[in-house]
DRENDRENSE-545314 format. One line per 8 residues: for each residue x, y, z of C-alpha. Coordinates in steps of 0.1 Angstrom, whole numbers, plus 2048, in hexadecimal, padded with zeros to 3 digits. Layout:
! residues N
X Y Z ~ ... $
//
This chain:
! residues 324
D3D 63E E7D ~ D42 64B EA2 ~ D36 66A EAF ~ D5D 671 EBD ~ D68 668 E99 ~ D51 681 E8A ~ D5A 69D EA1 ~ D7F 699 E97 $
D78 69A E71 ~ D63 6B8 E77 ~ D7E 6C9 E89 ~ D98 6C0 E70 ~ D84 6CE E52 ~ D75 6F1 E61 ~ D92 703 E5A ~ D8E 6F8 E33 $
D6D 6FF E36 ~ D75 721 E44 ~ D8E 727 E28 ~ D73 71C E0C ~ D5A 734 E18 ~ D71 754 E1B ~ D7D 74B DF4 ~ D58 74C DEB $
D51 768 DFE ~ D6D 77B DE9 ~ D61 76C DC5 ~ D82 758 DC3 ~ D8D 735 DC8 ~ DA3 726 DE7 ~ DC6 731 DD5 ~ DBE 754 DD4 $
DC6 75B DB4 ~ DA4 759 DA4 ~ DB0 739 D8E ~ D91 71E D88 ~ D96 6FF DA0 ~ DA0 6DE D91 ~ D7C 6CC D8B ~ D6A 6EA D8D $
D49 6EC D7F ~ D44 6EC D56 ~ D49 70F D49 ~ D2E 726 D48 ~ D2C 744 D33 ~ D2A 766 D42 ~ D27 77F D22 ~ D0A 782 D0E $
D14 775 CF1 ~ D21 753 D02 ~ CFE 74F D18 ~ CEA 755 CF5 ~ CFC 739 CE4 ~ CF6 722 CFF ~ CD4 72C CFE ~ CD3 725 CDB $
CE4 703 CDB ~ CCC 6F6 CF8 ~ CAA 704 CE6 ~ CB6 6F4 CC5 ~ CC2 6D2 CD6 ~ C9F 6D5 CEA ~ C8C 6DA CC8 ~ C9E 6BE CB9 $
C91 6A2 CD2 ~ C6C 6B1 CD5 ~ C67 6B3 CAE ~ C5E 68A CAD ~ C46 690 CC9 ~ C36 6B3 CB8 ~ C34 69F C98 ~ C23 682 CA9 $
C0B 69C CB7 ~ C04 6AD C97 ~ BFE 68B C84 ~ BE6 681 C9D ~ BCD 6A2 C97 ~ BCE 69B C75 ~ BB6 686 C5D ~ BBF 668 C4A $
BCE 67E C29 ~ BE5 696 C3B ~ BF9 67E C57 ~ C14 67C C42 ~ C18 69F C32 ~ C35 6A6 C4D ~ C23 6C6 C59 ~ C23 6D0 C7D $
C03 6E3 C7A ~ BE7 6CF C6D ~ BD1 6E1 C4F ~ BB1 6CE C5E ~ BB0 6C7 C86 ~ B9E 6A7 C89 ~ B9C 6A3 CB1 ~ B83 688 CAD $
B9D 66F CA7 ~ BA3 66E CCD ~ B83 662 CCE ~ B81 64E CB3 ~ B9F 63B CBC ~ B90 627 CD8 ~ B76 61B CBF ~ B90 610 CA7 $
BA7 601 CBF ~ BA7 5EF CE0 ~ BC0 609 CEB ~ BB4 605 D10 ~ BB9 5E1 D12 ~ BD7 5E2 D02 ~ BE7 5FF D1C ~ BD8 5EB D3A $
BEC 5CB D2E ~ C0C 5DE D28 ~ C0D 5EE D4B ~ C03 5CD D5D ~ C1F 5BC D4D ~ C36 5DB D53 ~ C2F 5E0 D78 ~ C35 5B9 D7C $
C52 5B8 D6A ~ C62 5D8 D76 ~ C58 5D0 D9D ~ C64 5A9 D9A ~ C88 5B5 D8C ~ C8B 5D2 DA1 ~ C86 5BD DC2 ~ C9B 59D DB4 $
CB8 5B2 DA8 ~ CBA 5C7 DCB ~ CB9 5A2 DDF ~ CD6 596 DC8 ~ CE9 5B5 DCA ~ CE7 5B9 DEE ~ CF6 596 DF1 ~ D13 5A1 DDB $
D1A 5C1 DF0 ~ D13 5B4 E15 ~ D21 591 E15 ~ D46 588 E0F ~ D4A 566 E06 ~ D69 554 DF1 ~ D61 559 DCB ~ D4A 575 DD0 $
D5E 588 DB8 ~ D5C 570 D9D ~ D3A 56A D9F ~ D2F 58C D9E ~ D43 58B D7E ~ D33 570 D71 ~ D11 587 D75 ~ D1E 5A2 D66 $
D2C 58B D46 ~ D08 581 D3E ~ D02 5A5 D33 ~ D19 59D D16 ~ D02 582 D08 ~ CE8 592 CE9 ~ CC6 58C CEE ~ CC7 579 CD3 $
CDA 55D CE0 ~ CC1 556 CFC ~ CA1 55F CEA ~ C9D 53C CDC ~ CA5 528 CFC ~ C8C 53E D0E ~ C70 53B CF6 ~ C72 511 CF7 $
C75 513 D1D ~ C54 526 D1F ~ C44 511 D01 ~ C4E 4F2 D18 ~ C3F 503 D34 ~ C1B 508 D1D ~ C1D 52C D25 ~ C23 539 CFE $
C03 554 CFC ~ C01 55D D22 ~ C13 57E D32 ~ C2A 567 D46 ~ C48 56B D2F ~ C47 58D D2C ~ C52 58F D52 ~ C5E 56D D5E $
C7D 573 D56 ~ C80 58F D6A ~ C7B 57A D8A ~ C9F 571 D85 ~ CAC 593 D88 ~ CC3 5AA D6F ~ CEA 5AC D6C ~ CEA 5D2 D66 $
CD0 5D9 D85 ~ CE5 5C2 D98 ~ D02 5D7 D94 ~ CF0 5F7 D96 ~ CE2 5EC DB9 ~ D02 5DC DC6 ~ D15 5FB DBE ~ CF9 60E DD2 $
CFB 5FA DF1 ~ D1D 5F7 DEF ~ D1D 61F DF9 ~ D0B 618 E17 ~ D1C 61A E39 ~ D22 5F6 E44 ~ D20 5FF E69 ~ CF9 603 E66 $
CFA 5DD E5B ~ D10 5D6 E75 ~ CFF 5E6 E95 ~ CDF 5DA E84 ~ CED 5B4 E88 ~ CF6 5BC EAB ~ CD1 5C6 EB3 ~ CC9 5A2 EA7 $
CBF 5AB E81 ~ CBD 590 E69 ~ CCC 594 E49 ~ CAA 593 E3A ~ CA1 5B4 E53 ~ CC3 5C6 E46 ~ CB4 5C2 E21 ~ C91 5CD E2A $
C97 5E4 E46 ~ CB9 5F5 E3D ~ CC6 5F2 E19 ~ CA3 5F6 E07 ~ C98 613 E18 ~ CBB 623 E12 ~ CBC 618 DEB ~ C98 626 DE3 $
CA5 63B DC7 ~ CB8 624 DB5 ~ C9A 608 DB9 ~ C81 620 DA6 ~ C9B 628 D8E ~ C9C 602 D87 ~ C79 601 D85 ~ C76 61E D6F $
C90 610 D54 ~ C80 5EC D56 ~ C5C 5FA D51 ~ C67 60E D32 ~ C7A 5EF D26 ~ C5B 5D9 D2D ~ C40 5F6 D1E ~ C54 5F5 CFE $
C5C 5D1 CFC ~ C51 5C8 CD4 ~ C64 5AD CD2 ~ C5B 595 CEF ~ C33 59F CE6 ~ C38 597 CC6 ~ C47 571 CCF ~ C33 568 CED $
C10 57B CE6 ~ C0B 57D CC3 ~ BFA 55C CBD ~ BDE 56A CD7 ~ BBF 583 CD4 ~ BC0 5A9 CCC ~ BB7 5B1 CEF ~ BD2 5A0 CFD $
BEB 5B2 CEC ~ C06 5C8 CFB ~ C09 5F0 CEF ~ C29 5EA CD7 ~ C1A 5CC CCB ~ BF7 5DA CC6 ~ C03 5FC CB6 ~ C18 5E3 C9D $
BF3 5CF C99 ~ BE3 5F3 C91 ~ BFC 5FD C78 ~ BF6 5DD C67 ~ BD5 5DE C66 ~ BCE 600 C5A ~ BEC 5FC C3F ~ BDC 5FE C17 $
BED 5E0 C10 ~ BDB 5C9 C2B ~ BBA 5D3 C1F ~ BBA 5F3 C38 ~ BB2 61A C2E ~ BD0 629 C3A ~ BC1 635 C59 ~ BE2 63A C6C $
BD7 65B C7D ~ BC8 640 C9A ~ BE9 632 C9A ~ BFA 653 C9F ~ BE2 65C CBA ~ BE2 63A CCC ~ C0D 63F CCB ~ C07 662 CDF $
BEF 655 CFB ~ C08 636 D02 ~ C24 64F D01 ~ C12 666 D1E ~ C18 648 D3B ~ C3B 646 D36 ~ C41 66E D36 ~ C2B 66F D59 $
C3D 651 D67 ~ C60 662 D60 ~ C52 684 D6C ~ C4B 673 D8D ~ C6D 663 D8F ~ C82 67F D83 ~ C88 687 DA8 ~ C98 667 DAF $
CAC 667 D92 ~ CBD 687 DA3 ~ CBD 676 DC6 ~ CD1 659 DB6 ~ CEB 66F DA3 ~ CEF 682 DC1 ~ CF4 666 DDD ~ D0B 656 DC5 $
D1E 678 DBF ~ D23 679 DE9 ~ D2F 659 DEB ~ D4D 666 DD7 $
//
C-alpha cells in the first residue's frame, strides 16, 4: 500500500476515531444512549454475586481438568498396594519410586527415541506443508481450486483405509522395525496443515511479493525471505500440534516397532509394555506405581513445550483477527 493511500485512509478514519475516544471517556457507546454495541465483548458481571458465580464456575472447571493429573501425581508417590485406592493424598509417601523407575524401565531411551521421532515428524510436516500451502496461496493457475479441494478431500479418508497400504509399502521397502515409517510420510505434508498455512499466507499483502519480484527475487526467495518469516506463529502452531500427535502415537509404534527391542520403543509403546510386564496375569507383581511415575515424567516435556509455544498461539489468533 502506497503512502498516499495510507494518508487518505487515516484522514477518513480520524473523525470516527475521535468520536470513539470521546464515547469511551464518557463511559458510553458511540450512539450516546448507553446501549451495548452489536458484536461487543461477552457479558461481564458487575455485581459481587455475578463475579462470585463466575469464579466458582471457572474454579470448578479448572479442578475438573486438573483432577486426573493430581490423581496421577498422588499414585506415583504411593507403594504398590495403595496405587488404586483413589486417594489424592498418599497414606505412605514413597518418593523412591522416582529413583527406582530408572532401574525398572529403560525410560531414558524411550524419551530420547520419542523426542527424535517427534522432532523429525513435526519439522518435516511443517516445512513440506508450508511449501505446498505457499504454492496454493501465491500462484494462480487453472484448476487450482479443484486441486486444493482434492487435497482437502483426503482429510475425509479414515486412517484405517490407508493403514494397510502404508504398511505394505514400508514392508516392501524393508523398513519394518525402523523409525522411518513413524515420520517418513510427513515428508509429503498434511492436508489440514496445508489448509492452515494457506489461510495464513492468503492474509499477507501481495504487494510485498510483487515488490520482491521486481527486485529480482526468485520464487524460492519469496517463500524463505518473506512468507516464512511472517508466518512463524502458524509454523510454530503446526510444529506443536504434530509434535504432540507424534509423541502420543501408540498405533504406529505398535505396528512398526513392536517386533524390535525394548530399548527402541517410543514412550507410548514403552508404557504399554510396562503395563503388560507388571500385570499379575503375565507373571508380574502389579508394580503399577512405576507406570504412574513414567506416565507423569513423560507428560512434563509436553507441558514445557506448550508453555513455550503459548505466546505463538496468542500471536496466531491475534494476527488472524486483524485480517478481518
